[in-house]
Steps between C-alpha positions, in 0.01 A plus 500: 500500500721295269465468123617183328600482136619196310589360164579146385826492703494748791266614781571841654321659798520876550385719791265784409691726742813616322487220240729288720577151370370241746563175314668369185449130422548275200199285423708193416662464845296741720820617674493851646778705335448822694677496838243468780714603800558155651606565861729194486735696272423858598 
């Protein structure tokens, strides 16, 4: 399961297993700032 917390600027998703960050996004641009392992670059 994933918990999501947010404030007026940021949305953060966190895994309940080990409190691993899954997602960090700014609300204003909705760009994912946490690396997602894109196979094009990996």
